[in-house]
mmCIF file of the N, C-alpha and C atoms, coordinates in Angstrom:
data_MODEL
# 
_entry.id   MODEL 
# 
loop_
_atom_site.group_PDB 
_atom_site.id 
_atom_site.type_symbol 
_atom_site.label_atom_id 
_atom_site.label_alt_id 
_atom_site.label_comp_id 
_atom_site.label_asym_id 
_atom_site.label_entity_id 
_atom_site.label_seq_id 
_atom_site.pdbx_PDB_ins_code 
_atom_site.Cartn_x 
_atom_site.Cartn_y 
_atom_site.Cartn_z 
_atom_site.occupancy 
_atom_site.B_iso_or_equiv 
_atom_site.pdbx_formal_charge 
_atom_site.auth_seq_id 
_atom_site.auth_comp_id 
_atom_site.auth_asym_id 
_atom_site.auth_atom_id 
_atom_site.pdbx_PDB_model_num 
ATOM 1   N N  . MET A 1 1  ? 105.870 87.369  117.550 1.00 0.00 ? 1  MET A N  1 
ATOM 2   C CA . MET A 1 1  ? 107.143 86.928  117.007 1.00 0.00 ? 1  MET A CA 1 
ATOM 3   C C  . MET A 1 1  ? 108.145 86.869  118.159 1.00 0.00 ? 1  MET A C  1 
ATOM 4   N N  . THR A 1 2  ? 108.877 85.790  118.226 1.00 0.00 ? 2  THR A N  1 
ATOM 5   C CA . THR A 1 2  ? 109.860 85.628  119.298 1.00 0.00 ? 2  THR A CA 1 
ATOM 6   C C  . THR A 1 2  ? 111.126 86.426  119.002 1.00 0.00 ? 2  THR A C  1 
ATOM 7   N N  . ASN A 1 3  ? 111.920 86.627  120.042 1.00 0.00 ? 3  ASN A N  1 
ATOM 8   C CA . ASN A 1 3  ? 113.194 87.327  119.886 1.00 0.00 ? 3  ASN A CA 1 
ATOM 9   C C  . ASN A 1 3  ? 114.086 86.599  118.879 1.00 0.00 ? 3  ASN A C  1 
ATOM 10  N N  . GLN A 1 4  ? 114.100 85.282  118.948 1.00 0.00 ? 4  GLN A N  1 
ATOM 11  C CA . GLN A 1 4  ? 114.921 84.489  118.023 1.00 0.00 ? 4  GLN A CA 1 
ATOM 12  C C  . GLN A 1 4  ? 114.461 84.680  116.577 1.00 0.00 ? 4  GLN A C  1 
ATOM 13  N N  . GLN A 1 5  ? 113.157 84.738  116.364 1.00 0.00 ? 5  GLN A N  1 
ATOM 14  C CA . GLN A 1 5  ? 112.638 84.956  115.010 1.00 0.00 ? 5  GLN A CA 1 
ATOM 15  C C  . GLN A 1 5  ? 113.034 86.336  114.500 1.00 0.00 ? 5  GLN A C  1 
ATOM 16  N N  . LEU A 1 6  ? 112.987 87.334  115.384 1.00 0.00 ? 6  LEU A N  1 
ATOM 17  C CA . LEU A 1 6  ? 113.406 88.682  114.995 1.00 0.00 ? 6  LEU A CA 1 
ATOM 18  C C  . LEU A 1 6  ? 114.883 88.707  114.617 1.00 0.00 ? 6  LEU A C  1 
ATOM 19  N N  . ILE A 1 7  ? 115.695 87.997  115.385 1.00 0.00 ? 7  ILE A N  1 
ATOM 20  C CA . ILE A 1 7  ? 117.127 87.926  115.091 1.00 0.00 ? 7  ILE A CA 1 
ATOM 21  C C  . ILE A 1 7  ? 117.349 87.272  113.730 1.00 0.00 ? 7  ILE A C  1 
ATOM 22  N N  . GLU A 1 8  ? 116.700 86.152  113.499 1.00 0.00 ? 8  GLU A N  1 
ATOM 23  C CA . GLU A 1 8  ? 116.856 85.443  112.222 1.00 0.00 ? 8  GLU A CA 1 
ATOM 24  C C  . GLU A 1 8  ? 116.407 86.308  111.049 1.00 0.00 ? 8  GLU A C  1 
ATOM 25  N N  . GLN A 1 9  ? 115.294 86.991  111.215 1.00 0.00 ? 9  GLN A N  1 
ATOM 26  C CA . GLN A 1 9  ? 114.785 87.853  110.148 1.00 0.00 ? 9  GLN A CA 1 
ATOM 27  C C  . GLN A 1 9  ? 115.741 89.024  109.892 1.00 0.00 ? 9  GLN A C  1 
ATOM 28  N N  . THR A 1 10 ? 116.276 89.589  110.954 1.00 0.00 ? 10 THR A N  1 
ATOM 29  C CA . THR A 1 10 ? 117.210 90.705  110.812 1.00 0.00 ? 10 THR A CA 1 
ATOM 30  C C  . THR A 1 10 ? 118.493 90.257  110.125 1.00 0.00 ? 10 THR A C  1 
ATOM 31  N N  . VAL A 1 11 ? 119.000 89.085  110.488 1.00 0.00 ? 11 VAL A N  1 
ATOM 32  C CA . VAL A 1 11 ? 120.209 88.546  109.849 1.00 0.00 ? 11 VAL A CA 1 
ATOM 33  C C  . VAL A 1 11 ? 119.959 88.330  108.362 1.00 0.00 ? 11 VAL A C  1 
ATOM 34  N N  . THR A 1 12 ? 118.804 87.787  108.018 1.00 0.00 ? 12 THR A N  1 
ATOM 35  C CA . THR A 1 12 ? 118.460 87.558  106.610 1.00 0.00 ? 12 THR A CA 1 
ATOM 36  C C  . THR A 1 12 ? 118.397 88.877  105.848 1.00 0.00 ? 12 THR A C  1 
ATOM 37  N N  . LEU A 1 13 ? 117.747 89.871  106.438 1.00 0.00 ? 13 LEU A N  1 
ATOM 38  C CA . LEU A 1 13 ? 117.647 91.178  105.785 1.00 0.00 ? 13 LEU A CA 1 
ATOM 39  C C  . LEU A 1 13 ? 119.020 91.824  105.628 1.00 0.00 ? 13 LEU A C  1 
ATOM 40  N N  . ARG A 1 14 ? 119.887 91.660  106.621 1.00 0.00 ? 14 ARG A N  1 
ATOM 41  C CA . ARG A 1 14 ? 121.226 92.245  106.530 1.00 0.00 ? 14 ARG A CA 1 
ATOM 42  C C  . ARG A 1 14 ? 122.020 91.590  105.406 1.00 0.00 ? 14 ARG A C  1 
ATOM 43  N N  . ARG A 1 15 ? 121.907 90.283  105.283 1.00 0.00 ? 15 ARG A N  1 
ATOM 44  C CA . ARG A 1 15 ? 122.605 89.590  104.182 1.00 0.00 ? 15 ARG A CA 1 
ATOM 45  C C  . ARG A 1 15 ? 122.127 90.112  102.827 1.00 0.00 ? 15 ARG A C  1 
ATOM 46  N N  . LYS A 1 16 ? 120.825 90.301  102.700 1.00 0.00 ? 16 LYS A N  1 
ATOM 47  C CA . LYS A 1 16 ? 120.281 90.830  101.443 1.00 0.00 ? 16 LYS A CA 1 
ATOM 48  C C  . LYS A 1 16 ? 120.796 92.244  101.193 1.00 0.00 ? 16 LYS A C  1 
ATOM 49  N N  . ALA A 1 17 ? 120.860 93.058  102.234 1.00 0.00 ? 17 ALA A N  1 
ATOM 50  C CA . ALA A 1 17 ? 121.372 94.423  102.089 1.00 0.00 ? 17 ALA A CA 1 
ATOM 51  C C  . ALA A 1 17 ? 122.851 94.406  101.714 1.00 0.00 ? 17 ALA A C  1 
ATOM 52  N N  . GLU A 1 18 ? 123.618 93.485  102.296 1.00 0.00 ? 18 GLU A N  1 
ATOM 53  C CA . GLU A 1 18 ? 125.035 93.355  101.932 1.00 0.00 ? 18 GLU A CA 1 
ATOM 54  C C  . GLU A 1 18 ? 125.188 92.942  100.476 1.00 0.00 ? 18 GLU A C  1 
ATOM 55  N N  . ASP A 1 19 ? 124.354 92.008  100.040 1.00 0.00 ? 19 ASP A N  1 
ATOM 56  C CA . ASP A 1 19 ? 124.399 91.575  98.635  1.00 0.00 ? 19 ASP A CA 1 
ATOM 57  C C  . ASP A 1 19 ? 124.071 92.736  97.705  1.00 0.00 ? 19 ASP A C  1 
ATOM 58  N N  . LEU A 1 20 ? 123.060 93.511  98.080  1.00 0.00 ? 20 LEU A N  1 
ATOM 59  C CA . LEU A 1 20 ? 122.685 94.676  97.279  1.00 0.00 ? 20 LEU A CA 1 
ATOM 60  C C  . LEU A 1 20 ? 123.837 95.667  97.215  1.00 0.00 ? 20 LEU A C  1 
ATOM 61  N N  . LEU A 1 21 ? 124.421 95.979  98.368  1.00 0.00 ? 21 LEU A N  1 
ATOM 62  C CA . LEU A 1 21 ? 125.536 96.920  98.410  1.00 0.00 ? 21 LEU A CA 1 
ATOM 63  C C  . LEU A 1 21 ? 126.710 96.415  97.584  1.00 0.00 ? 21 LEU A C  1 
ATOM 64  N N  . SER A 1 22 ? 127.015 95.151  97.707  1.00 0.00 ? 22 SER A N  1 
ATOM 65  C CA . SER A 1 22 ? 128.110 94.566  96.930  1.00 0.00 ? 22 SER A CA 1 
ATOM 66  C C  . SER A 1 22 ? 127.857 94.720  95.434  1.00 0.00 ? 22 SER A C  1 
ATOM 67  N N  . GLY A 1 23 ? 126.636 94.443  95.016  1.00 0.00 ? 23 GLY A N  1 
ATOM 68  C CA . GLY A 1 23 ? 126.278 94.583  93.606  1.00 0.00 ? 23 GLY A CA 1 
ATOM 69  C C  . GLY A 1 23 ? 126.360 96.023  93.130  1.00 0.00 ? 23 GLY A C  1 
ATOM 70  N N  . LEU A 1 24 ? 125.891 96.945  93.964  1.00 0.00 ? 24 LEU A N  1 
ATOM 71  C CA . LEU A 1 24 ? 125.953 98.367  93.605  1.00 0.00 ? 24 LEU A CA 1 
ATOM 72  C C  . LEU A 1 24 ? 127.399 98.836  93.475  1.00 0.00 ? 24 LEU A C  1 
ATOM 73  N N  . LEU A 1 25 ? 128.244 98.416  94.411  1.00 0.00 ? 25 LEU A N  1 
ATOM 74  C CA . LEU A 1 25 ? 129.655 98.811  94.350  1.00 0.00 ? 25 LEU A CA 1 
ATOM 75  C C  . LEU A 1 25 ? 130.346 98.226  93.125  1.00 0.00 ? 25 LEU A C  1 
ATOM 76  N N  . ALA A 1 26 ? 130.021 96.986  92.791  1.00 0.00 ? 26 ALA A N  1 
ATOM 77  C CA . ALA A 1 26 ? 130.606 96.363  91.598  1.00 0.00 ? 26 ALA A CA 1 
ATOM 78  C C  . ALA A 1 26 ? 130.166 97.111  90.345  1.00 0.00 ? 26 ALA A C  1 
ATOM 79  N N  . GLU A 1 27 ? 128.904 97.452  90.289  1.00 0.00 ? 27 GLU A N  1 
ATOM 80  C CA . GLU A 1 27 ? 128.383 98.194  89.132  1.00 0.00 ? 27 GLU A CA 1 
ATOM 81  C C  . GLU A 1 27 ? 129.038 99.567  89.041  1.00 0.00 ? 27 GLU A C  1 
ATOM 82  N N  . GLN A 1 28 ? 129.209 100.218 90.172  1.00 0.00 ? 28 GLN A N  1 
ATOM 83  C CA . GLN A 1 28 ? 129.832 101.539 90.178  1.00 0.00 ? 28 GLN A CA 1 
ATOM 84  C C  . GLN A 1 28 ? 131.270 101.463 89.654  1.00 0.00 ? 28 GLN A C  1 
ATOM 85  N N  . ARG A 1 29 ? 131.999 100.423 90.039  1.00 0.00 ? 29 ARG A N  1 
ATOM 86  C CA . ARG A 1 29 ? 133.383 100.264 89.565  1.00 0.00 ? 29 ARG A CA 1 
ATOM 87  C C  . ARG A 1 29 ? 133.435 100.035 88.060  1.00 0.00 ? 29 ARG A C  1 
ATOM 88  N N  . GLN A 1 30 ? 132.418 99.385  87.511  1.00 0.00 ? 30 GLN A N  1 
ATOM 89  C CA . GLN A 1 30 ? 132.409 99.072  86.086  1.00 0.00 ? 30 GLN A CA 1 
ATOM 90  C C  . GLN A 1 30 ? 131.954 100.246 85.222  1.00 0.00 ? 30 GLN A C  1 
ATOM 91  N N  . ARG A 1 31 ? 131.257 101.166 85.814  1.00 0.00 ? 31 ARG A N  1 
ATOM 92  C CA . ARG A 1 31 ? 130.743 102.298 85.036  1.00 0.00 ? 31 ARG A CA 1 
ATOM 93  C C  . ARG A 1 31 ? 131.878 103.205 84.600  1.00 0.00 ? 31 ARG A C  1 
ATOM 94  N N  . THR A 1 32 ? 131.871 103.526 83.331  1.00 0.00 ? 32 THR A N  1 
ATOM 95  C CA . THR A 1 32 ? 132.886 104.447 82.816  1.00 0.00 ? 32 THR A CA 1 
ATOM 96  C C  . THR A 1 32 ? 132.251 105.604 82.066  1.00 0.00 ? 32 THR A C  1 
ATOM 97  N N  . SER A 1 33 ? 130.943 105.602 81.989  1.00 0.00 ? 33 SER A N  1 
ATOM 98  C CA . SER A 1 33 ? 130.243 106.645 81.236  1.00 0.00 ? 33 SER A CA 1 
ATOM 99  C C  . SER A 1 33 ? 130.195 107.945 82.029  1.00 0.00 ? 33 SER A C  1 
ATOM 100 N N  . SER A 1 34 ? 129.693 108.974 81.394  1.00 0.00 ? 34 SER A N  1 
ATOM 101 C CA . SER A 1 34 ? 129.581 110.277 82.038  1.00 0.00 ? 34 SER A CA 1 
ATOM 102 C C  . SER A 1 34 ? 128.528 110.231 83.145  1.00 0.00 ? 34 SER A C  1 
ATOM 103 N N  . PRO A 1 35 ? 128.575 111.191 84.050  1.00 0.00 ? 35 PRO A N  1 
ATOM 104 C CA . PRO A 1 35 ? 127.619 111.221 85.152  1.00 0.00 ? 35 PRO A CA 1 
ATOM 105 C C  . PRO A 1 35 ? 126.173 111.279 84.655  1.00 0.00 ? 35 PRO A C  1 
ATOM 106 N N  . ASP A 1 36 ? 125.269 110.697 85.432  1.00 0.00 ? 36 ASP A N  1 
ATOM 107 C CA . ASP A 1 36 ? 123.865 110.737 85.047  1.00 0.00 ? 36 ASP A CA 1 
ATOM 108 C C  . ASP A 1 36 ? 123.290 112.132 85.292  1.00 0.00 ? 36 ASP A C  1 
ATOM 109 N N  . ALA A 1 37 ? 122.051 112.334 84.908  1.00 0.00 ? 37 ALA A N  1 
ATOM 110 C CA . ALA A 1 37 ? 121.415 113.650 85.013  1.00 0.00 ? 37 ALA A CA 1 
ATOM 111 C C  . ALA A 1 37 ? 121.388 114.141 86.460  1.00 0.00 ? 37 ALA A C  1 
ATOM 112 N N  . LEU A 1 38 ? 121.140 113.254 87.397  1.00 0.00 ? 38 LEU A N  1 
ATOM 113 C CA . LEU A 1 38 ? 121.101 113.643 88.803  1.00 0.00 ? 38 LEU A CA 1 
ATOM 114 C C  . LEU A 1 38 ? 122.469 114.138 89.257  1.00 0.00 ? 38 LEU A C  1 
ATOM 115 N N  . ALA A 1 39 ? 123.519 113.482 88.822  1.00 0.00 ? 39 ALA A N  1 
ATOM 116 C CA . ALA A 1 39 ? 124.873 113.895 89.195  1.00 0.00 ? 39 ALA A CA 1 
ATOM 117 C C  . ALA A 1 39 ? 125.199 115.267 88.619  1.00 0.00 ? 39 ALA A C  1 
ATOM 118 N N  . ARG A 1 40 ? 124.763 115.506 87.415  1.00 0.00 ? 40 ARG A N  1 
ATOM 119 C CA . ARG A 1 40 ? 125.014 116.820 86.811  1.00 0.00 ? 40 ARG A CA 1 
ATOM 120 C C  . ARG A 1 40 ? 124.290 117.915 87.586  1.00 0.00 ? 40 ARG A C  1 
ATOM 121 N N  . ALA A 1 41 ? 123.101 117.611 88.099  1.00 0.00 ? 41 ALA A N  1 
ATOM 122 C CA . ALA A 1 41 ? 122.305 118.617 88.800  1.00 0.00 ? 41 ALA A CA 1 
ATOM 123 C C  . ALA A 1 41 ? 122.719 118.783 90.263  1.00 0.00 ? 41 ALA A C  1 
ATOM 124 N N  . THR A 1 42 ? 123.076 117.689 90.921  1.00 0.00 ? 42 THR A N  1 
ATOM 125 C CA . THR A 1 42 ? 123.310 117.741 92.367  1.00 0.00 ? 42 THR A CA 1 
ATOM 126 C C  . THR A 1 42 ? 124.735 117.443 92.785  1.00 0.00 ? 42 THR A C  1 
ATOM 127 N N  . GLY A 1 43 ? 125.545 116.925 91.874  1.00 0.00 ? 43 GLY A N  1 
ATOM 128 C CA . GLY A 1 43 ? 126.908 116.541 92.220  1.00 0.00 ? 43 GLY A CA 1 
ATOM 129 C C  . GLY A 1 43 ? 127.019 115.114 92.728  1.00 0.00 ? 43 GLY A C  1 
ATOM 130 N N  . ARG A 1 44 ? 125.880 114.450 92.900  1.00 0.00 ? 44 ARG A N  1 
ATOM 131 C CA . ARG A 1 44 ? 125.867 113.050 93.357  1.00 0.00 ? 44 ARG A CA 1 
ATOM 132 C C  . ARG A 1 44 ? 125.017 112.242 92.399  1.00 0.00 ? 44 ARG A C  1 
ATOM 133 N N  . SER A 1 45 ? 125.525 111.103 91.997  1.00 0.00 ? 45 SER A N  1 
ATOM 134 C CA . SER A 1 45 ? 124.791 110.267 91.051  1.00 0.00 ? 45 SER A CA 1 
ATOM 135 C C  . SER A 1 45 ? 123.721 109.456 91.770  1.00 0.00 ? 45 SER A C  1 
ATOM 136 N N  . SER A 1 46 ? 122.804 108.936 90.995  1.00 0.00 ? 46 SER A N  1 
ATOM 137 C CA . SER A 1 46 ? 121.783 108.058 91.566  1.00 0.00 ? 46 SER A CA 1 
ATOM 138 C C  . SER A 1 46 ? 122.438 106.806 92.139  1.00 0.00 ? 46 SER A C  1 
ATOM 139 N N  . MET A 1 47 ? 123.544 106.358 91.552  1.00 0.00 ? 47 MET A N  1 
ATOM 140 C CA . MET A 1 47 ? 124.277 105.207 92.079  1.00 0.00 ? 47 MET A CA 1 
ATOM 141 C C  . MET A 1 47 ? 124.853 105.541 93.457  1.00 0.00 ? 47 MET A C  1 
ATOM 142 N N  . ASP A 1 48 ? 125.431 106.738 93.605  1.00 0.00 ? 48 ASP A N  1 
ATOM 143 C CA . ASP A 1 48 ? 125.955 107.164 94.907  1.00 0.00 ? 48 ASP A CA 1 
ATOM 144 C C  . ASP A 1 48 ? 124.853 107.157 95.957  1.00 0.00 ? 48 ASP A C  1 
ATOM 145 N N  . ARG A 1 49 ? 123.693 107.646 95.577  1.00 0.00 ? 49 ARG A N  1 
ATOM 146 C CA . ARG A 1 49 ? 122.557 107.685 96.511  1.00 0.00 ? 49 ARG A CA 1 
ATOM 147 C C  . ARG A 1 49 ? 122.099 106.279 96.879  1.00 0.00 ? 49 ARG A C  1 
ATOM 148 N N  . ALA A 1 50 ? 122.065 105.377 95.926  1.00 0.00 ? 50 ALA A N  1 
ATOM 149 C CA . ALA A 1 50 ? 121.651 103.996 96.201  1.00 0.00 ? 50 ALA A CA 1 
ATOM 150 C C  . ALA A 1 50 ? 122.654 103.315 97.132  1.00 0.00 ? 50 ALA A C  1 
ATOM 151 N N  . ILE A 1 51 ? 123.934 103.551 96.910  1.00 0.00 ? 51 ILE A N  1 
ATOM 152 C CA . ILE A 1 51 ? 124.974 102.972 97.767  1.00 0.00 ? 51 ILE A CA 1 
ATOM 153 C C  . ILE A 1 51 ? 124.836 103.510 99.187  1.00 0.00 ? 51 ILE A C  1 
ATOM 154 N N  . GLN A 1 52 ? 124.649 104.806 99.307  1.00 0.00 ? 52 GLN A N  1 
ATOM 155 C CA . GLN A 1 52 ? 124.498 105.405 100.631 1.00 0.00 ? 52 GLN A CA 1 
ATOM 156 C C  . GLN A 1 52 ? 123.255 104.856 101.341 1.00 0.00 ? 52 GLN A C  1 
ATOM 157 N N  . SER A 1 53 ? 122.190 104.671 100.619 1.00 0.00 ? 53 SER A N  1 
ATOM 158 C CA . SER A 1 53 ? 120.968 104.118 101.194 1.00 0.00 ? 53 SER A CA 1 
ATOM 159 C C  . SER A 1 53 ? 121.187 102.687 101.692 1.00 0.00 ? 53 SER A C  1 
ATOM 160 N N  . ALA A 1 54 ? 121.877 101.874 100.911 1.00 0.00 ? 54 ALA A N  1 
ATOM 161 C CA . ALA A 1 54 ? 122.166 100.492 101.316 1.00 0.00 ? 54 ALA A CA 1 
ATOM 162 C C  . ALA A 1 54 ? 123.068 100.474 102.550 1.00 0.00 ? 54 ALA A C  1 
ATOM 163 N N  . GLU A 1 55 ? 124.044 101.373 102.600 1.00 0.00 ? 55 GLU A N  1 
ATOM 164 C CA . GLU A 1 55 ? 124.924 101.451 103.770 1.00 0.00 ? 55 GLU A CA 1 
ATOM 165 C C  . GLU A 1 55 ? 124.139 101.837 105.021 1.00 0.00 ? 55 GLU A C  1 
ATOM 166 N N  . ARG A 1 56 ? 123.214 102.790 104.873 1.00 0.00 ? 56 ARG A N  1 
ATOM 167 C CA . ARG A 1 56 ? 122.377 103.181 106.011 1.00 0.00 ? 56 ARG A CA 1 
ATOM 168 C C  . ARG A 1 56 ? 121.498 102.028 106.477 1.00 0.00 ? 56 ARG A C  1 
ATOM 169 N N  . MET A 1 57 ? 120.979 101.248 105.533 1.00 0.00 ? 57 MET A N  1 
ATOM 170 C CA . MET A 1 57 ? 120.149 100.100 105.901 1.00 0.00 ? 57 MET A CA 1 
ATOM 171 C C  . MET A 1 57 ? 120.960 99.095  106.717 1.00 0.00 ? 57 MET A C  1 
ATOM 172 N N  . ILE A 1 58 ? 122.185 98.825  106.298 1.00 0.00 ? 58 ILE A N  1 
ATOM 173 C CA . ILE A 1 58 ? 123.045 97.892  107.034 1.00 0.00 ? 58 ILE A CA 1 
ATOM 174 C C  . ILE A 1 58 ? 123.327 98.427  108.438 1.00 0.00 ? 58 ILE A C  1 
ATOM 175 N N  . GLU A 1 59 ? 123.603 99.721  108.553 1.00 0.00 ? 59 GLU A N  1 
ATOM 176 C CA . GLU A 1 59 ? 123.847 100.321 109.865 1.00 0.00 ? 59 GLU A CA 1 
ATOM 177 C C  . GLU A 1 59 ? 122.615 100.194 110.757 1.00 0.00 ? 59 GLU A C  1 
ATOM 178 N N  . THR A 1 60 ? 121.440 100.408 110.196 1.00 0.00 ? 60 THR A N  1 
ATOM 179 C CA . THR A 1 60 ? 120.193 100.276 110.950 1.00 0.00 ? 60 THR A CA 1 
ATOM 180 C C  . THR A 1 60 ? 119.993 98.843  111.418 1.00 0.00 ? 60 THR A C  1 
ATOM 181 N N  . LEU A 1 61 ? 120.254 97.893  110.543 1.00 0.00 ? 61 LEU A N  1 
ATOM 182 C CA . LEU A 1 61 ? 120.114 96.485  110.914 1.00 0.00 ? 61 LEU A CA 1 
ATOM 183 C C  . LEU A 1 61 ? 121.148 96.091  111.970 1.00 0.00 ? 61 LEU A C  1 
ATOM 184 N N  . ASP A 1 62 ? 122.350 96.654  111.895 1.00 0.00 ? 62 ASP A N  1 
ATOM 185 C CA . ASP A 1 62 ? 123.363 96.407  112.925 1.00 0.00 ? 62 ASP A CA 1 
ATOM 186 C C  . ASP A 1 62 ? 122.877 96.911  114.286 1.00 0.00 ? 62 ASP A C  1 
ATOM 187 N N  . ARG A 1 63 ? 122.295 98.111  114.311 1.00 0.00 ? 63 ARG A N  1 
ATOM 188 C CA . ARG A 1 63 ? 121.768 98.650  115.567 1.00 0.00 ? 63 ARG A CA 1 
ATOM 189 C C  . ARG A 1 63 ? 120.638 97.775  116.096 1.00 0.00 ? 63 ARG A C  1 
ATOM 190 N N  . THR A 1 64 ? 119.810 97.272  115.197 1.00 0.00 ? 64 THR A N  1 
ATOM 191 C CA . THR A 1 64 ? 118.722 96.382  115.601 1.00 0.00 ? 64 THR A CA 1 
ATOM 192 C C  . THR A 1 64 ? 119.280 95.123  116.248 1.00 0.00 ? 64 THR A C  1 
ATOM 193 N N  . MET A 1 65 ? 120.336 94.566  115.659 1.00 0.00 ? 65 MET A N  1 
ATOM 194 C CA . MET A 1 65 ? 120.952 93.360  116.223 1.00 0.00 ? 65 MET A CA 1 
ATOM 195 C C  . MET A 1 65 ? 121.497 93.632  117.629 1.00 0.00 ? 65 MET A C  1 
ATOM 196 N N  . VAL A 1 66 ? 122.108 94.784  117.829 1.00 0.00 ? 66 VAL A N  1 
ATOM 197 C CA . VAL A 1 66 ? 122.623 95.140  119.151 1.00 0.00 ? 66 VAL A CA 1 
ATOM 198 C C  . VAL A 1 66 ? 121.462 95.238  120.139 1.00 0.00 ? 66 VAL A C  1 
ATOM 199 N N  . GLU A 1 67 ? 120.371 95.880  119.725 1.00 0.00 ? 67 GLU A N  1 
ATOM 200 C CA . GLU A 1 67 ? 119.197 96.002  120.589 1.00 0.00 ? 67 GLU A CA 1 
ATOM 201 C C  . GLU A 1 67 ? 118.604 94.640  120.932 1.00 0.00 ? 67 GLU A C  1 
ATOM 202 N N  . LEU A 1 68 ? 118.714 93.695  120.017 1.00 0.00 ? 68 LEU A N  1 
ATOM 203 C CA . LEU A 1 68 ? 118.207 92.343  120.253 1.00 0.00 ? 68 LEU A CA 1 
ATOM 204 C C  . LEU A 1 68 ? 119.202 91.488  121.037 1.00 0.00 ? 68 LEU A C  1 
ATOM 205 N N  . GLY A 1 69 ? 120.364 92.072  121.348 1.00 0.00 ? 69 GLY A N  1 
ATOM 206 C CA . GLY A 1 69 ? 121.368 91.348  122.118 1.00 0.00 ? 69 GLY A CA 1 
ATOM 207 C C  . GLY A 1 69 ? 122.246 90.444  121.287 1.00 0.00 ? 69 GLY A C  1 
ATOM 208 N N  . GLN A 1 70 ? 122.310 90.678  119.980 1.00 0.00 ? 70 GLN A N  1 
ATOM 209 C CA . GLN A 1 70 ? 123.102 89.847  119.068 1.00 0.00 ? 70 GLN A CA 1 
ATOM 210 C C  . GLN A 1 70 ? 123.990 90.722  118.184 1.00 0.00 ? 70 GLN A C  1 
ATOM 211 N N  . PRO A 1 71 ? 125.052 91.310  118.741 1.00 0.00 ? 71 PRO A N  1 
ATOM 212 C CA . PRO A 1 71 ? 125.890 92.201  117.934 1.00 0.00 ? 71 PRO A CA 1 
ATOM 213 C C  . PRO A 1 71 ? 126.836 91.488  116.979 1.00 0.00 ? 71 PRO A C  1 
ATOM 214 N N  . GLY A 1 72 ? 126.705 90.182  116.809 1.00 0.00 ? 72 GLY A N  1 
ATOM 215 C CA . GLY A 1 72 ? 127.631 89.370  116.025 1.00 0.00 ? 72 GLY A CA 1 
ATOM 216 C C  . GLY A 1 72 ? 128.038 89.916  114.684 1.00 0.00 ? 72 GLY A C  1 
ATOM 217 N N  . SER A 1 73 ? 127.096 90.389  113.873 1.00 0.00 ? 73 SER A N  1 
ATOM 218 C CA . SER A 1 73 ? 127.456 90.837  112.528 1.00 0.00 ? 73 SER A CA 1 
ATOM 219 C C  . SER A 1 73 ? 127.635 92.345  112.450 1.00 0.00 ? 73 SER A C  1 
ATOM 220 N N  . ALA A 1 74 ? 127.411 93.042  113.536 1.00 0.00 ? 74 ALA A N  1 
ATOM 221 C CA . ALA A 1 74 ? 127.526 94.496  113.525 1.00 0.00 ? 74 ALA A CA 1 
ATOM 222 C C  . ALA A 1 74 ? 128.944 94.916  113.172 1.00 0.00 ? 74 ALA A C  1 
ATOM 223 N N  . GLY A 1 75 ? 129.038 95.895  112.300 1.00 0.00 ? 75 GLY A N  1 
ATOM 224 C CA . GLY A 1 75 ? 130.328 96.444  111.933 1.00 0.00 ? 75 GLY A CA 1 
ATOM 225 C C  . GLY A 1 75 ? 131.031 95.736  110.803 1.00 0.00 ? 75 GLY A C  1 
ATOM 226 N N  . GLN A 1 76 ? 130.468 94.675  110.286 1.00 0.00 ? 76 GLN A N  1 
ATOM 227 C CA . GLN A 1 76 ? 131.093 93.948  109.180 1.00 0.00 ? 76 GLN A CA 1 
ATOM 228 C C  . GLN A 1 76 ? 130.485 94.432  107.868 1.00 0.00 ? 76 GLN A C  1 
ATOM 229 N N  . THR A 1 77 ? 130.912 95.593  107.437 1.00 0.00 ? 77 THR A N  1 
ATOM 230 C CA . THR A 1 77 ? 130.374 96.132  106.200 1.00 0.00 ? 77 THR A CA 1 
ATOM 231 C C  . THR A 1 77 ? 131.334 95.890  105.054 1.00 0.00 ? 77 THR A C  1 
ATOM 232 N N  . ILE A 1 78 ? 130.832 96.043  103.882 1.00 0.00 ? 78 ILE A N  1 
ATOM 233 C CA . ILE A 1 78 ? 131.621 95.826  102.674 1.00 0.00 ? 78 ILE A CA 1 
ATOM 234 C C  . ILE A 1 78 ? 132.459 97.065  102.398 1.00 0.00 ? 78 ILE A C  1 
ATOM 235 N N  . ALA A 1 79 ? 133.724 96.867  102.163 1.00 0.00 ? 79 ALA A N  1 
ATOM 236 C CA . ALA A 1 79 ? 134.618 97.983  101.873 1.00 0.00 ? 79 ALA A CA 1 
ATOM 237 C C  . ALA A 1 79 ? 134.389 98.481  100.458 1.00 0.00 ? 79 ALA A C  1 
ATOM 238 N N  . ARG A 1 80 ? 134.495 99.778  100.301 1.00 0.00 ? 80 ARG A N  1 
ATOM 239 C CA . ARG A 1 80 ? 134.324 100.394 98.984  1.00 0.00 ? 80 ARG A CA 1 
ATOM 240 C C  . ARG A 1 80 ? 135.514 100.145 98.132  1.00 0.00 ? 80 ARG A C  1 
# 
């Protein structure tokens, strides 16, 4: 796989991760029900964990882009 192909694939994956994060944040804003079972047990909801996981994925993809010499989209995360 060429460097350019890796860059294109990473950009595509980052867009998908951003879309996922955006959807999770929108869902979290709409939720008005009581905390789920995980939140009652640990203090963090499964939604919080999913959001944190998506944010970590975006950060990882940003680091990958920097390593590939293409920091263009690094640091452009979705605000909570």
